[in-house]
N, C-alpha and C positions, 0 to 999 in steps of 0.2 A: 504494500500500500504506500503510495506516495503521500508523505505527511506534510501538511502545511499548518504551523501552529496557529495561524489566524482563523482556521476553519471552525475550531471549537467556539471561538468568540462570536463567530457569525451565525452560530446555531446549526451548523451542518451536522449530518449524521456521520459519525466516524466509525461505524461498525465495519468489521472486516469484509473484504470481498467474499462472495459466496462461491464455494467450490461445488460444481455440479455433482461430483462423486459423493461428497459429504451430504449434500441435499438428498440424493437418491437413497443413501443409507438411512437418513433420518425418516424417510417415508416408510422404510421397512420396519422401523423399531416400534414394537408394541410392548406395553408393560408386561413384566413377567420374565421367566427364564429364557424365552426366545430371543430377548434382546442381546444377551451375552453370546449366544450362538451366531447371531447376525454380525456382531462385532468380530468374533473369531473368523468368520468367513471373509469379511472385508479385509482384515489384516493379512490373511493368507493369500488373497487374490491380488494384492497390490504391493508396489514398492514405494518407499517413503524417503524423503518427502514426496507426497503425491504430486505428480507433474501433470498439469492441465494448462499449458502455456497460454497466457502469461502468468497464470496463477500456480502457486506452489503451496501445498498445505502440509504443515508440520503436525504430527500426531504423537500423542503420548497416551499410554494406557496404564492406569494404576490409581490407587487411592491417593488423594491429595486435597488440600484446602484450596490451592490455586496452582496454576502452571503458567510459566512465562517463557517467551522466547528472548534470549539474550544474544545480541549481535553487535557489530561494530560498524554499522552503515551510517555514514554522515547524512544527516537530514531526516532520519527516521527515529522514532522512539526507540531508545536502547532496551527498554523492557516492554514487551508487547504481550498482553494477556491472552491465554488460550481460553476457549469456550468449551465447557463440558456438555456433551450431548445428553439430553434428558434421559434418565433411567439407566445410564451406563457409567462406566469408569473411563470412558474415552474422551480425551481432550484434543482440541484442534485449533490451529491458527493458520489463516491463509494470507499469503503475502504476494503482491504483484511484483514480478521481476522482469526487466528487459532481457531480451535474448543475449546470450554470451556472458551473462552475469555469473559470478562465482562469489558465494557468501559463506564465511565461517561463522559458526554459532554454537551455543550450548542451550540446553533446556534447564530452566530453574524450576524445581519442584518444592513447594511450600507445604509442609505437613507437621502438625503438632507443634507449631510455633518455631519450626526450624526450616531454613532455606538451604537447598543443596543444588549446586550447578553440576549437571551431568552431560556426558556425550549422549547423543540421540540413540537410544537402544534399537530403533528400527532402521537406522541409516548406517550402512557399512562404510561410507566414504569418510575418511579421516584426513586431517592435515596436522602434522606434528610441528612443534616449535620449541624453543628453549624452555617454555613454561608448561609443556605437556602436549595436549592435543585438542583439536576442535572438530566437531562434525562439519560437513561441507554440503551445501546445496549447489548443484550445478544446473544452471538454466539451459534451456534449449540453445544449441549452437556451441556450447563450451565443451572442449575436449582437452584432456591432458596431452601436451604435444608429444608426438612420437620421438622427436629428437631429444627429449628430456628423460627418456627411459633407458635403462641398462640394455645393451645390445651385445650379443655374442659376436656379431659381425663387425662391430667397430673395434679397430685396434686400440688396446688399452694403454694409456700413459702410465708412467711410473711416478712414485711419490718419494721425495727425499725429506728428511727432517733436519733442520738446522737450528743451532743456537747462536744468536747474534748478541754480542755484548754491546750494551748501550750506555754511554755516558749521559746522553740527553735524557733518558728515562731512568737512569740510575739503577739499572737492573739488566739481567740477561733476558732476551726475548726469544721465544720459540716461533719459528717460521716454517711452515710446510710449503714445499716447492713441488709443483706438478711439472714433470717433463713429458713431452708428447711421445707417442709411439714413434719408432724409427728415429729417435734423437741421435744426432751425430755431433761429436765435440768439435769437428772441423767445419761446422756450419754456424751461422749466426741467426738468432731468433728474436722476434718481438718479445716484450716483457709486459705483463699485466700484474699490478699489485692490488690485491683484493683485501679490503677490510672485512673483519668478521669471517675470516676464511673458514673456520671450523663449522660455523652455522651454514654458510653457503654449501659446504660439502654435505652436511647432515640433512638439511631441510630443503635445499634447493637443487639437489642432484647435480652439483657443479662438475664433479668429475665425469659423470656420464654425459653431461652437456658438452664438455670439451672433447671427450672421446668421439662423440657422434658428429659434432660440427667439423672437427678436424678431419675425421674419416670421410665425411661427405664433401670435403674441399670447400666448405663455406667460410671457414676462417683458416689462416695459416697455422702451421705448427708453431707453438709459442711456449714460452716459459711463464708460469703463473705462480707468483709468490703470495701465499695465503697467510694473513696476519692473525695473531691471537692476542687480543688486548689484555692489559692488566686491569687498571681502573678505567673501564670503558667510558663511563659517563664523563670522566674528566679528560681522558686522552683524546677522545673523538669530538669533543666540544671546542673545536678551533684552538687546540693547544699547541703553542709554538714548539714545545719540546717534542711532541709526537711528530710534527712536520720535520723537525731536524733529524729525528731518528730515521724516518723514511728516506729522506734525500741525502743526508750526510753520512749515515751509518749503514742502513740496509742496502741502498743502491750500490755503494762501492763493494760491499760483500758479494752481492749477486753478480756484479761485473767481474769480480775475481774468480768466482766459482763456476760461472756459466758463460757461454759465448752469446753475447747479446748484441743486437743491432744498436748503434749509438745514437741514431737520429731521434729527436723528440716524437716524431710521428709514429715511431715504432714502440713507444712506451706509454702505458696508460695506468690510470688509477680507477678503482671501482669500489662502490659500497652502497649500502642501503640504510635509510634512516640516518642515525648519527654517523654511520660509516660513509654515507654520501657527503656529509659535512666535512669529515676528516679528509676525504679525497679532494674535495673542492679547496679546502684550506691549505693543504700541502702544495697543490698546484699554484694557488694564489701567492703563497709565501715564497715560493721558489720558482719563478716564471722561467719558461724555456726548458724545463727538465722533463715534463710530461706533456705530450701533445694530444693525448686522448683521455677523455673522462667519461665514465659510465656511472650516472647518478640515479639512484632509485629511491623514490619517496623520501627525499632529503628533508631533514628538520631545519629548513632554511628560514628561521624565524626573523622577523624584522618589525620595525615600527615606523609609521609615517608621521605620527604625532604623539607627543607625550613619552613617558618612560615605559620601559618594558615591564610586564607583569609575569614574565615567564619563569622567574626564579633565578637564583645565583648560578645554577649549573649551566643555564643557557645564556647568561649575560654576554659571554664572549662571542657566541653565535650572532646574537642581535647586533652587537657592535660591528662585527665583520660584515654582516649583510647590509646594514645601514650604510656603511662606508662604500661597499661595492655598488650598491644601487645608485649612490650619489655620483660615483666616478668609476664606471665599469672599465675593465681592461680585458685583454685577450687571455683569459685564464688557461685556455688550451685552444688548439686549432680546431678540433671537433669535439662536441659535447653531446652525448645522448642522455636524455632525461626521461624517466618514466614515472608515472604516479597512477594510483587507483582513484577513480572518481568517488568511491565510497569511503575514502579515508579523510581524516581531518586536515591533513597537510596538502590537500589538492590546491588550495588557493595560493599557498606559499610557493609551490612548485610552478604553478602557472605564472606567478609574478616574476620568477627568476628568468624566464625565457627571454623577454625583451631586453633585460639587462645584459644577458650573455651575448645577444646579437649586437647590441650597441657597443659592446666591448670588442667585437670583431670575430667572435667564434662562429663556426658553422654548426648549427644546432638542429638536432632532430628531437621532437617532443612527442611522446606517446602517452595517451590516457587509456586505461582499461576499466572494465566494469568489475572491479575487485577492490580489496581493501589493503590494509597495511600488514602484509604477511609474506612469508617466504615463498609460497607457491605463486603468488602474483609476480614477485621478482624473478623467480625461475622462468615463468612463461614469457617474459620480455627479453630474455638473454639472447636468443637467436637473432632477433632484430637488432639489438644494440651491438652485440659483438661483431656481427657480419657487416654492419655499417661502419663501425670504427676500424675494424681490421678485416677488410674483405679478402677472402681466400681466392684460390685459382678459379673457382666456379663463377664468382661474381665478377672477377676481373676479366673473364672471357665474355660473359653474357650481358654485362651492364655497360 
């Protein structure tokens, strides 16, 4: 349901859309033991969430005082109440979703004064993240990309584990390095430095993505350095020490250990959320070192008037973005930016695009019907990587 907070004040009916399948079930329900049998048959005959595009109905069965849908879609109520079908223990909520949408959610069950958030027992689709897992509703037209899946046909790259001593961060740092299949020490390769590398590997299938895209000749064979932050909230929030680590300590170590192409257009930084901020900041602080940026759902907070209310953790980001918007520079030659239209950061990412272009960067901006999550970021990788680092396939056909 598309939600407008002004509708309630205008006296409009905000009841949920009506699912034809649920309406048909209700017509079958009669008081008595037959109601439970009808519900049993309904659950057995359908998959959930119930798909009747553009309507998707979430269903929960069990004793409860109330049931709610919990999701993270910008512009919708974050807590939407289910309706219990009379005479049954079946609860339902119907949501209207555009085609190609993908939404992560949980079900909140309130019983005996206690609220519990659970994954949808009737939905097998799950998305994992560092905090656990969510259920997923996939609207008509959405598919998990084939190039993001493990494939026995794609040559598999190798993984090295490095320890990089850092004076800038006053500690040793663990760095995971992906080497492509058929790596040769007498050849030179592009370099991509990835913030939150372990999460990209675990939750965004990054190794499979590189194996597949390289195997399909959509991107070149490349070296990928995957970073593991210490104090992520501090280091990735436009921290000069982190930027020095990446450019002054990590980069020389990688140049020593691996055969890398020296030109800026062969070197990139990548990250999501605060990792996108850290990528942008390192390129901004050390111009000319990285010619490619892949920024996903960046926390690019700024203020046009007054002081920031984002809190001390984000003060450096606000200061950086305010200064950049006032006087943009060519932070990189090419910048790929992606964001989900269902996430709170969509406005900040949209606002970044004209500033990047005023600074002289070639920019590609992509919005998706998804939220702030790892599978959204996974699904944008093919377009971003192949545009920033086109492989033999695109060099021939574009």
